[in-house]
N, C-alpha and C positions, 0 to 999 in steps of 0.2 A: 236501245242502246244510247235514247241521247239523255235519259234521266240522269244515269249517272253524270255525266257531262257536267250536267246544268247544277246537278248540287255540289261540286268540286269546284264549280266558278263559282257558286253562292257564298262556298266557306273559303274561299281565294279572297272576297270580296268583303266577307264581315273580318277579316282577320286585323289589317289595318284600323277599322273602327274599335275594336276590344283593344287594340292597343294604345288608340290613340286615348281612347277613355282611362286605360290603365295611368297614363304618362299626366293626364290632367288631374286625376284624385290626386297624383304622387306630389304634381307640384302645389295645390291647393292644400295639401294637408302639410306640406312643407313649408307654403306661405304662413297658414296657421301658426305653426312652430316659430318662425321668426316673430310674429306677431304679438308671441304671448313673453318672447323673450325679450323684446323691446318695450313691452308695458312694465317688464322688470326693473330695466332699465330706467324709464320713467317713474319707475314708486320709487327708486333708489334717488335719483336725482334732486325730486320731489319732496324729499322726507317724506313719502307717504306710509311709513311704520307706524309713525304716532296716530296718523287719522283710522288707521286698521285698529289699532289697538282702541280707538273710541269706541269702532264699531264692536269689537266685543264686548266693550262694557254695556253697550245699547241693547242687545241681541244675545247677552247671556242665558237667557233663556230659551232660545232656540238653538237645537244641535246641530242643526245644517249650515245653520249661520255661522257659530263656531266653529266648526269642521272646516269650513270654507274659508274664514278668516287664518285660522293657524295655518291653513296650507299653502296660503299666500305668504306668510311671515316665514314659514321655510323655506319656500321657495327661494324669498329675496336672500334670506340669511344665508344659504348653501351658494347662490350665487354670488353673493359679495364674497363670500371666502373664495370661490374658483377665481372670481378676475381679482381679488386685492385693492387694498386702498392706493395703489398707484396708479389707478384706473378711475376710482367713484371717490373721490375728495369726500362724500359723505358718508356716514358709516352706520350704517341702521339698527348696531346696538346702541347707537346713544336714543334714538326715539324708543325703542322698545324699551328700555329703561327708566326714561322718564315717566312714560305713558303706562308706568307698573304692569309691562307687558308678564313678566315672570309670575307676578301673583296671579294674573287674571289666569296663566294658564296652571297654576296649582289651582283655584279654584276652578278649573274645567274639568281637572283631572279627580276632584272631589264631588262635582256635581253630575258627574257623568263616567261612574268609575264602572259602569256593565258597556258603555257606548265604545265600539272598539273604531266605529269610523273616528271618534274624536278622540282617543287618546294615543294614536297612533302620530296626527299632526303637532299635538301639545306634547307631546314627547320629544317629539322631534324638533319641536320650536326651543324648549328646553334645552337640549344638546347643545345647537347648532351656535345659540348665542350667549351659550355659558364658556362654548370654545374663544365666540367673537372678542367678550369683554368677560377674562376673567374677573378683574378686580370686583366690577360691577355686580357679579354672578351672588356677590354677598348679602344682595336682597332678599336671596332663598332662606336666612337666618331668620327674617319677619315674621315669618309663621312658625308658628310654635309646633305644628305637627307636620311638618312641611316633609320630613323623613317618612312619617308614616304614609301619610297623603301617597308619597312615589313608589313606597313598599307594597302597598296595596294593591297598587296595577299588578303585583306578580303575584300576591295571595288571591287576587279574586278571578286569576286567569292562570294557576298555577299548573294546567295543562296545556299550556298554550307556548310554547317556546319562541314564536317572534313574538309575544309581547313580552316577554322574561328578557330577551336581546335588548329591544329600545328602551327597555326599564333602564337597565343596565347601563348603558352605552349614556346616559342622560347622567346616571347618579355617578360614572367615571366623568364627565364633564366637569360635573358640578364640582368634586373635590380635589380639579385640581387646585382650588382655589386653597390657601391652607385655612385660612380662618373657618370657612364653610368643613374642611375636613374634622379640625377639632372640635365646631359644634355639634357635628350629628354623628361622630363616631361612639360605639356602644358596644358592648361584648353581645348582647343579642342580635345587633346588624351584621357581625361577624359572626357569630354562630348560625344566622339566617342564611348568609350567604354561602357559607363554607357547606350546609347541607345543602343548599341549591346544586354546588360545585360537585358535589360527591354525587347527586342524582344525576345531573344530566353531565357528567363527563364523558359518555357515549354519544355527546352530540356537542359536534365543532365549533358551530355556531354560537352556539349556550354558554358554552366552555370560555369561548372567546370574549364574549359580553361580559360574562362574568369575572375574568380573571383581571379585567381592566380595571374596576375600582377596585379591587381587593391588592392589585400592586402598590396604590397608592394610597391605603390605610394600612397596611402591615408596617408601614414606614411609622407607626407609635408603638415605641417597645411596649407596653401594657398589650398592644392589640394584636402585636405580633406573638405576645407569649399564649393569648386565646389560641391563635390561629393553630399554634402548635399543639397546643393541647387537645385542641379538636381534629386533631390526626390530618392535618391541610398540606402536610408536606408531600405525602404519598399520592394521595390525590393530584396536586399538582406537577410531581414527576411522573403519575404517570398519562395525564393529560400531553405531556411535552414529549413523552417518547409516543403515543400513538399520534401526534399531530405535528410531528417537529419541522414537516415542507411547509407547514401555514406560518408565515411569515409573522402574523401578527400573535398567534397562540405562544410563538419563539416567544420574541421579543416581552409580553405581558407576563410568562411564566418564568424567563430567567429574573427579570427584574422585581418579580415578588419575591423570588428565592434568594435575589441579592439584597432584598430589604431586609431578610431576616439574619444575614451573616453577621449584626452586629452585635450577636449573643452568640459565644466559642462553643454553646452547649445544643443551638441552634444548627450552628455549620456542621457540629459532630453528625446530629441526625441526618441532616443534607448528604453527607460523604457516607453514611454508613448502612443506607438501606438498601435494602435490594441487593447483599451480599457486595455491597460498595460497586454495584452495577449503577450507580445514580450519576457518578462523573462519566462514565461512559456515555449515557444519555444527554447530559448536558453539552459533550464534546461532540456528539454527534450534530445538534443541532446548530453548533456553532457552526461546523464544518459545513453544514445546508446553504448556510446565510450569513458567508464569513463576508461576502460583499457588501453585507447590510450595515452599517456604521455601528447604528444602535444594537443591534442585536451582538455583535461582537464585541463592543465595549463592555454591557451588560454580562456577557457570559464569561468573559476573561476577570472582570473582577469577583465575580461569582469564585472561579478557577481559582484564583488569588486568594480568595479567605480558605478556600478548601487546604490549597498548599501549604500554608501558612503552620497547618499542624502539621506535626514528625509521625503522626502515627498514619497518615495517608498521602507519605513518599512515594511510597513503591506504585497507591494506585493512581497517582497524576503521569507520572513513566509510562507508567503500563500501557495507558492511553494514548502517548506520545500527543502531550498536551504542549513539550517544546515545541515540537515539529510543526503544530495548529498555528502558534503565536509568528515563528518564524513565516510561515505560509502569509497569515494576515500584515505581517510587518511588509513582504512584496509586495501587495497587491495596493495597499494607500502609500501612492507616492503623489507628488505635488503641492503646492504651500497651502492647498484648501485642507490637506488635511494633516499639518503641523501637528496640532495637539492630541489629534488620534493617535500619531506613531508614537508619541511622547506617551501617551496613555500604556500604548501597548507594551510599549520597551520598560515600563516600572513593571508591568507584570512577568516579563519574560527573565527578568532577575530573579524574580521569585521561581521558577519554574527551573532556571537554571541549578539553583541552590538546592532545590529539590533533587535534581538529577546526582549532583557531586555529593550528596547528603546517602542517596542511595547508591552503593556501591556496584550493583547489579545493574542498575540503571546506566551510572558512569562509564560504565565496560562496554555497555551499548553504544554508548553516542561516538564513537571514533568514528572518524572520517577520513574517508582514503582522498588526497587529493591526486591532481595531474602527475607531481611527482613521483608519488609512490607506486601510478602504474607504470609509468615510463620506466622506472628503475627496476620495475618486477618484470616487467617484457624484456628487456635488455638480459637479466637474469634467465631468464625463461629461454632466449635466445643463446644465450653461451652454454648454455646444456644442451643444445639443439646441435651446436658448431661442436662440443664435444663428441656429442656420440658418434656424429660424423666423420671427426678424425681418429677417433678411436681406433686403437693398431687389432682390437679384436672384430675383424669386420669378415667378408665372405673368403678372403682367403685363409684367414686360419680354419677357418670352417672348412672350407676343403682340404686343406692340409690333414686335419682329425678324421675327415669322413677316409681320406687315403687310406692313412694307417693303419685304420679298423678294417678296410676291406682287405688289404692286402693280409689278413691272417687268414680268412678265410673258415672263421669259427662257426660251427653249425650249435645249435640252439641247443640241443640235448646230444648225452652220449650213449650208449645204450651200457658199458661198463666200464671197468677200470683199465681193459685192456685196448680199446675204444680211445681214452686219453692220452694212455702211452702212444699209440700210432700216431693220433696229433702232434703230440707235442714232436716226436721224431718227425715228423713229416711239415706239415704247411707251417706249422710254427716255427721252427729250426731253419728253413728255406726262406721265411719272411724275415725273422730276429737275425738269424746268422746266415747270413746270403753266402753263398760259395765264392770263392775270390779267384779269375782266373789267373793261370799261370802267366806270369807277364803282365797283370796289369799293375798298374800302379794305387788301385784301388787297397784299401785296408778291409782286415774281416769287421772292424766297426761301421763302414760306410754301408748304409742300407740305399733303397731305391731313392731317385732325385738325389735331391741334398741330404739327406736325413743322416744322421750321426748315430749311433746307439752310445749312451753314456754308461760308463761300468758294465757290470754284468748285470744280469737278470737275477731276483731271487723272489724265491718259492715257499709260501710258508701256508703251514697246515696246523688245521686245528681240530680236535678229537674228539671224539664222545666223552671218553672217559681220560681228561689228561693228566697222569699222575705225576710224571717225569721218573720213573722208574728206570733202573739201570739196563734191565733188557730193553725198551723202549730208545731208551739213550743208545745202544748199540745200533739201532735200523735208522731213526728217524734224527739223531745229532741229538747234542746238549738241549735241555728243555730252559725255553726263554720265561715264557709267563702262561699265564692262563688268557691272556687276551691275543699274544703273537702267535704262538703254540710252538709247533718247528718248523726252523730256518736252515734254508739251505740254498746255494747260489750255483747258478750255469753261467760258465764252468765253474769247478770245482775242483782245485789240484788234492783237496783232504779225500777224497773218494778213492782217486788213483791218480799217480804220476802221470800218466798219460791223459787222464782228463781237465790238465791245467788249459789246455787251449780247444780239446775236441768238445761239444755239448752233445755229441750223441752218444759218446763214453759216457759221459756223467747221466746221461737219463739212462741208458741202460743200466748202470749201477745200482740207481735208485730202482730202477723195477726190478732188477734181481732181489734187491733189498726187500723189498715187499713195502716200498714207502707209501704206495694207497692199498689201504684195505679195508675191511668190511666197519672197521673203527672210524674211518676218514669223515667227517664232518664238511670242512669244506677248506678249498684251493686256493691260494689268490696268488698270481703270478703279477710281478709289478720290476717294471723296467722304465727307466728314461730315454727319451728320444730326442736330439737335438734339430732346427731345421737351419741352416746356414743363412738361405736366401730369406727367409722372416725373421731370424733373429727370436726363435721363441722356443720354448721349452715345452714339450709336451712328456707327461706324466701319466703312463699308459699302465693299465690293471685289468687282468682277466680275473673274473669270476667263474671257480668250477664247485657247483651245491653237489653236494650226496646226500639225497634223500632217502630215508629207510622206504625200502621196498618199491624204487621208482627209476626213472631215467634221472642221469647227471644233466644239471641245467648248466648250461654255460651264458656269459657275458661279458662284454668288452666294456673300458670306458676310457677316454683318452679325456684329458683335463688339459688343455696349454695356459700360461702364462710366460708374459713379455717382463725379462729384467729389467729392459729399458724401455719405458713406454714412450717414449718420445725417440727410438728408435735415431740415434746419431746424439750432436752434441744439441741439448737442452736449449742453450741460447737463440739458435737459430730456429728450432721448431716453434712451428704456430701455437701447436697443443698445451706448451708450456705456460704461455703468454696464458691462454683462452682458463687454464687450471688456477693461477695466479689473480685473474678478475673473479672466478667463480671463488677463489677463498677471500678475497676482498668483500663481495657482497655476501657471504656465511659471514664473515665477523659483523658486518652492518646488519644483519637481521639477528645476530645474537645481541646485538646492542640495543636492540628498539626489542626484543624480546623479553631482555631483563630491563629495560626502562616502563615497560607495558605492568612487568610482575612489579616490579616498586610502586607503581602507579594503581593496580586496579587488586594490591594483595590476593588474597583465594579468589576474588569472584572472576580470577583471571581465566581460572580453569570452569567455568561456569558458562563461558559461551564458546558455540561449537567454532567461531570463526578462529577466535584466540587459541583455539584446541590443535586447530591444524596448521596454523601457523608456528605452532610448539612445536609438533611433529615435522614439520620439514627442517627445524632448525637441530633437533635431536639427530631424524635422519643424515644432515649436512654434515655435523658433527661426526657421526658414527662411518663417514665416508672416510672423511682426512686420517680421522685416526688409523681405518685400518689402512691406509696410504700409507701412513707415517711405520705401520708396523710390518708393512709387504717390505716398507724400505729398508729397516731393519735384520727380517728375514733373509732377505736376498741380498746378502752383505758379498762380499767381495772374497773371504772363506770360503762360503757354500759354494762358489764357482768355481775355486781350486779345489775343492773334494769332489767338485761332478768329472774333472779331468781326469782322476785316478781311477783305477782298476774296478774298486768294487761298487757296492751299490749305495746309492745316499738316496733316500727318500723325499722327495718333492709336495710332500703329503701338504704339509705345512703352508709353503706357498703358494699353491693351487688352489687350498683352499681360501687363502687372504684375497688371492685377485678373484676369484669366484664369488667371493661375501662382497666386495667394493661392488662389483658389476651389478652383484644384483640389488644392494644398498640403492647404487646409481638410479639404476631403472625404478627400482618405489619413488624416492624422490621427483625424478622427471615424471610422474603420473600423477601424483600430487597435485604439482606446480600446474599442471595442465588443467589439471579438473579445477586448480583454486584460482586459474584466469581469469574466467568468465566473471568471478566476481570483482574485480579490481577494473572490468568493462562498464557496468552499472550503463548497457545500452535501454533504452523505449521500449523496445521489443521485447528487450529479455524481461525486462519488466514485467509489462504485459504478459508474456507467455507464464511466466513464475505464476502470478494471478490468475491467469486461466487454471493452470494447474490446481493451483490451492481450491479454488472455486468448484471444479470440476470432481475432487479426488473423492466423496463418497458416490459421486455415481457413476467411477471408473471401478471402483472397490464393489457398487452393485453390480455393475455388468460383468465383472469375472467372477462374480458368488453366481449370478445367471448361469453363465457357460457352464462353470461346475456342475451346477445341477443336471442341467442337458447331460455332461459327460456324464456323469453315475447313472443317470436314468439309460442312456444307450449303451454303455457296458454293462448292466445289471439287465437289460433285454436281451444283448448279443451272448451274455452268459448262459442265460436260458434257452436261448434258441439253440446254439451252439453246442453240438457235443464236447468242446475240449472242455479243460477244467477251469476255474476261476483265478486259479495261481498262475494262469499263462498271461493274464492280463497285466501281472504284477511282473512278471517275469519280462515283458516288452517294457516295462516303465523302467525295469533296472538295467535292463540291457542298455537304451537309449542311455541312462545317466552314466554308466560306466563308460560309452562309448565318446560320450561329451569331457569327461573327465580324462580320458585318454587321448585326447584329440584327432580319434579316427573316426572317419567317414561312417554313417551309417548304410546298414544296408538297404535292396531296394525294399524290402519287405516290413522293414521298421520304420522306413521312410515314409512308404504309403501309408502304413497304419497311423501316425501323427497326423499327419495329412489330412486321411481322411477325417479322422475324429475330430478336429482341428474348423476343418470346413463344415461339415455335418451339425455341428454345436452351432457355429455363424448362422447358417440355413434357416434350424430349427428356432434361434431366439426370435431370428426375424419372421419365421412363421407365427410364432408367439405372440408377437405384438397387439395385431386386431383382437386376441383372445382375451391378452390382458387388460388390454383398453377398456373392454366391455364389462372384466369382472370387476376392475376397480370404481366402473361406473354405476354399477350396479348395486355393488355393496361398500360403499365410502366408510372409510374407519371413523373420518368425523363428520358433523352435520355441516349442511354448507352455511354459506356465513350468510344471513339478511342483510339486505340493502336498505340503507338508510332511509326514511321518508323524504323525500326532499318539502324542506320549507317556502310557503309562500311567503313574497316580498309582505312587511309589514304596512302598507302604502298600496297595499292591493286594491284596497276600495275608492282609491279617485287617481286620476288621470295624471300619468308623470314627465313632465315636459321631458323633450329629448336633449340631452346637455351637447350632442352633436351640434342640432341647429343652433344652441346657447355660445358654441364657442366659433364656430362660423360669424356668428352676428358680432360678437367681443371682437375676434380678428378685424374684421371687416369697418368697423369703429375705428380699433386702433391705428390701422392702416393709412384712415382718410387723416387723423390725426396728425401721422409720422408726416402725409405726403404737408400736409399744411406749415409744418415747422420747419421742413426743408425749404420753401417757396421762400418763408419770410428770412429763413437765413441767408438764401442766396441772393434777396433785395436787400440787406442789411452791410454784408460781408462779402464773400467768398464762399464756396461750396465746400460739402464738410469733409471729402475728401482733401483737400488742401488743409483744411482747417486741421485734420488727424496730425497734423507735422509741426504745427503751431504750438510755440511755447511765451512764456513771460519774456523771454528775450524779444520773441516775434509784435509782443503787444509794445514795447517799450519803444521798438525800432520805427520811430516816427521823425519826419522831416523837422529838425531845428527851428527851419524858417520861417513856419507858418504860425499863426499866434498861439498863444498858451491855452489861450478855450478851447480852439478848432483841436488842439492837441490831445485834451483832455477828453472831449467830445470823440476823436476817434479810438483812443483806449478803450473807454465806458463800450462804443461798439461793438470792436476786438473781442471784449471780455465778454459781453453777452453772446456773439457768436459761439465762443467757447461754451460757457453754460449750454445754449440750446442743443452744441454737439452734445454734449454730455446728456441731455435729456434725451437726444433721441438713440444713442447706446443702450438709457437704461428698457427707451420702448421696446428698441429690439431684443434685447436680453427676455420682458417681459413675456414677446410674443412667442420666442422659443420656451421660456417656463411654462406659458401655457398647454402650448403643444407635446412637453414631456407630460405634463399631470394631468394630462387628460382621462387615461383609467384611474386614477385616484380622485379627482375629484368627481367624476361621474360616478362611481360607486357611493361618495360622499351623497350627491345631490340626490340620486332615486334611494335613497336608504336600502339598498340592495344589499344583504347579510350574505348573498351568495360570492359575491368578487371583494375580497377583501382588498384593502388599498396597496399600493407597492410603493414600499420605502424605500427602495432603492435608486426609484426616479427621482428623487427628490432631496437627497441625503448632502448633494452639490451645489444647493441654491439657498443655504440657511446661511445670513451672515455669520453667524457664530459657529463653531463643530458643536454633533452633541456631546462631546467630551467637556467644554464648559459650560452647557446646561446642565449637564448631570450634576456638574460640582455645583451650580448654584443652586441645583433643587435640592440636591443631598444637605446642603450648608441650611436653607432655609427651612426644613425640616427637623433639623435637630435644635433649631434655637424654638421653633414650635413647640418639641418635644418638651424640650428643657423649661418652656412658660408652663406647660401643661402639669 
């Protein structure tokens, strides 16, 4: 029982010892790294680069000595490049080129062509020192076969991508010098680089390294033509499409394509490839890195060259290049981006020209303002208020229902005798009520405040209307084939006693056989006026006489307000609402006409414009119907309705109903169109989600349908019912939905059961589908790219974190020393921040002139020291921001490309100015060539 306790105690005692040992090892390694960086600083300050080059000359036959020396040179160059000349006054490039370091590196490449440990540091040294002093890199041309020596590194190690990468980076650094570019360029070199690009285009590191020198070499026109003939443009676009997320690849590829646009033929090829999908690829690459100044300017300059060709106006507009340019302008704000904004604005003008020249795109460029949204919202609210104030409300609906229910009309009659019994009974009592003796009511007064207007008209249509004299004696004069035989209730022409007695007229018609076997249909029409609501209701009862069946009956009541404002229109709110809607309609017509003149036939190609046009047409139809209704419902019609005869209100009621239907449809379209004016962020996101998931929704619906068909097939075979019963269920459900009636319990259970069953079965099938798709893939799995080791794997790399920490410590110490000096000579830096020339000249005139000059000199010196302190502080911030970039360059890692965005604000001149200067210099060199 004691052994475990002792063992545990021993473990606890040993844990601090292990931790202390680990801490001591970490501190010792950190100390060693700091010592290495301090040695690099010592080499830079003592100008030891020349001594290292002398050592290489003396030990050129020893591979390990050459390897170690070039590693040191490369480390010194990268360290100086990371710190800059503001900290270290001596540049290592001077000693390197004075001691013929570049020639020594070329000689080492030639002497050890198969020694990888020598090739890496030598090529790294060439790359970094060619960047440190571009002009003096011209020493490379002193060796006749220098380019062959450099390319032999690729030819001898054709299967090693890491060597190809470091070699092409060295070549790219060398061709920054225009004279070197003109000296080494040749068709064979372009062909070799293009073949390498085509072979390694599936390798992102090699593609990035090859695009670097090619983007500088194709600036020459003859080399650009050679590159195009070698089919290099499709390879470049393919690389850009595959690795558009990589900043360096996007920058080099866009710069290469941009250099080819000096020839219109090359520009046409770039824009025409892949069914004009190349513009989309370029736009995607710019949108991925729109915050990177270099990529943005290169891309927009390339797109401007494409947009200058009339054949590609539509392609530019379809890819929304103008919106992308506006987005880039909104990102680059501030004085440091003035030139960048000017360059982008020049391109925007070209893209706007494309939009104007392309009629369809010009029609799509319409923008909705906040004023348009407010006006449309007011118009929509007015329609809602007009619907709320409309006289066709619930009271009107109750009135028509009351009149219909008072008739007590059955749905069917067995024969004509039942029809005559109904007309003599319930119908006569409802339409012609009996007036009690001594009552002040008239026979025309119905229940409530309803009044019968005129008489009742009966219209009969027959199966064989011929208008012969024998039928005229029984049915009256023949009117037309549409109206048939017409008679009135009451009717004095039948008998003198029937002038006021409806039952007498009905009995005479029944005795004459007015309804017989040849009767097709009968319409009973009469008009009712409600004094309380001031509404006219056209009543119409239909009697259909089918062959060999019951007589079917139906009744319809259509209201119509002759005065929709219900009183004096000047005091009616609905009148002013109608006037406002009329004004908005005129404004909408004016906008539609303006757009139609502006966009011409393309106005009808855009769905949004078609919706606006349909609303305008519907509103014009509403107002035209209103005018026609006012003309029809005139005073003369009202006078005729007051007479004893029947006057048809069919035209008036149809116009009133048509106006309501049109107003309802236009209101529905306006409500559906209103979200288009809102443009909310969440609504836009919802549209994007629906668009992205459209295929998934369709696939899910298809899967549910497959499950439903399978279940229907199973139940059809298992149940004794016929297959047609399933179709009957569906047809019954559709008919119920069309009629607006409720489904029966059995039908409802049928649909719910099948829907729930399909969902459950789909979720049960998910594991089976996943397993089946995993076992039987339709396409082969993608193979992962083999990771490439670092080109400097053979030697120990210094830690940039420790290097930066050492540099910051030294700079802070220098800053503190300067601040102490300033405090001794004048005043504090935060006080000096408000000093100016006036403060310097503000010296007491009473002291001697020599002391005055001495005082001014001290104050001016303090200001200069303060400015130097600001520069040093900015340098510290710059070192922190460029940590990732310089770490990648220092360690020569090809897995972590530099970050362009972290340094774009630190240059004294913008990328636009540097690009213009570079292009001008290249054109001059091409002319000389």
